[in-house]
C-alpha positions in Angstrom: 42.2 -22.4 62.3 39.4 -21.0 59.9 37.2 -18.1 61.3 34.3 -17.1 59.4 32.4 -14.0 59.8 29.3 -12.3 58.7 29.4 -10.2 55.8 30.7 -6.5 57.0 31.5 -8.3 60.7 35.4 -7.9 60.6 35.9 -4.5 60.9 39.6 -3.5 59.7 39.4 -0.2 61.2 40.2 -1.7 64.6 44.0 -2.8 65.0 43.5 -5.9 66.8 41.2 -8.7 67.3 41.4 -11.3 70.0 40.1 -15.0 69.7 39.5 -17.0 72.7 41.1 -20.5 72.6 37.9 -22.6 73.9 37.9 -26.3 73.2 36.9 -28.3 72.0 37.4 -27.1 68.1 35.7 -28.4 65.2 37.9 -29.7 62.3 37.2 -28.1 59.0 37.8 -30.1 55.5 38.9 -28.4 52.6 35.7 -29.0 50.7 34.2 -27.2 53.4 35.8 -23.8 52.2 33.5 -22.0 50.0 35.2 -20.8 46.8 33.1 -17.5 46.3 34.0 -16.5 50.0 37.2 -14.5 50.1 39.7 -14.9 52.7 43.2 -13.8 54.0 46.1 -16.3 55.4 47.0 -15.0 59.2 50.9 -15.1 59.1 52.9 -16.1 62.3 54.0 -12.3 62.6 50.3 -11.2 62.7 49.4 -13.0 66.0 49.8 -11.4 69.3 50.0 -12.3 72.9 48.6 -10.1 75.3 49.4 -11.0 79.1 46.3 -9.3 79.9 44.3 -11.9 77.9 45.8 -15.4 78.8 42.8 -17.6 77.4 43.2 -15.8 73.8 45.7 -14.6 71.2 45.2 -11.5 69.1 45.4 -10.9 65.3 46.9 -7.6 64.2 44.2 -6.5 61.7 46.3 -3.4 61.2 49.2 -5.7 59.7 46.8 -7.6 57.5 45.3 -4.1 56.3 48.5 -2.8 55.2 49.6 -6.1 53.7 46.5 -6.5 51.6 45.3 -3.0 50.8 44.6 -4.0 47.3 42.7 -7.2 48.1 40.3 -5.2 50.7 39.6 -2.7 48.1 38.2 -4.9 46.1 36.5 -7.1 48.5 35.6 -4.9 51.6 33.8 -7.7 53.3 36.3 -10.4 54.1 34.3 -13.3 55.5 37.1 -15.8 56.4 40.5 -15.8 58.1 42.5 -18.6 57.8 45.5 -19.4 60.6 48.3 -22.4 60.7 47.6 -24.3 64.1 51.3 -24.3 64.4 51.6 -20.7 64.4 49.1 -20.5 67.2 51.0 -23.0 69.1 54.2 -21.0 68.6 52.9 -17.8 69.6 51.2 -19.1 72.5 54.1 -21.6 73.5 51.4 -24.6 73.8 50.3 -27.5 72.3 46.6 -27.0 71.1 45.8 -29.5 68.4 45.4 -31.8 71.3 41.9 -30.0 71.9 40.5 -31.0 68.4 38.4 -34.1 68.2 40.2 -35.5 65.5 38.5 -38.1 63.3 39.6 -40.0 60.4 36.7 -39.7 57.5 
C-alpha cells in the first residue's frame, strides 16, 4: 500500500497516524512511484491496532521518526509511506487483498 501526502502534510510531531480501510483500493505499479519523492517503508512493528477504531489501522509515527531521524532531517517533507499488504493483513488478522480490483496489465 502506498500512502501519498502533499508537501508538509505528514506531521511527525504526532505519535500515530490512523488509516481507514475502505475499498476498493487502487493498485500502484512500480513505474508510478516518482524517483524524486522521498518515502519511508512502514514495518510490521510500526503498525498499531486500536479497538476503538475497528475499520482502520494505525502507524506509529514516533517509531518511524526514531528510526529515520537522519532521513527526516535531510528530507523534512516526506510524501510517501509504503506498507506491505501482508503486514496490514497480519496486524488486522484479516485478508484485505481481495478488496483490490486487480488487473493484469
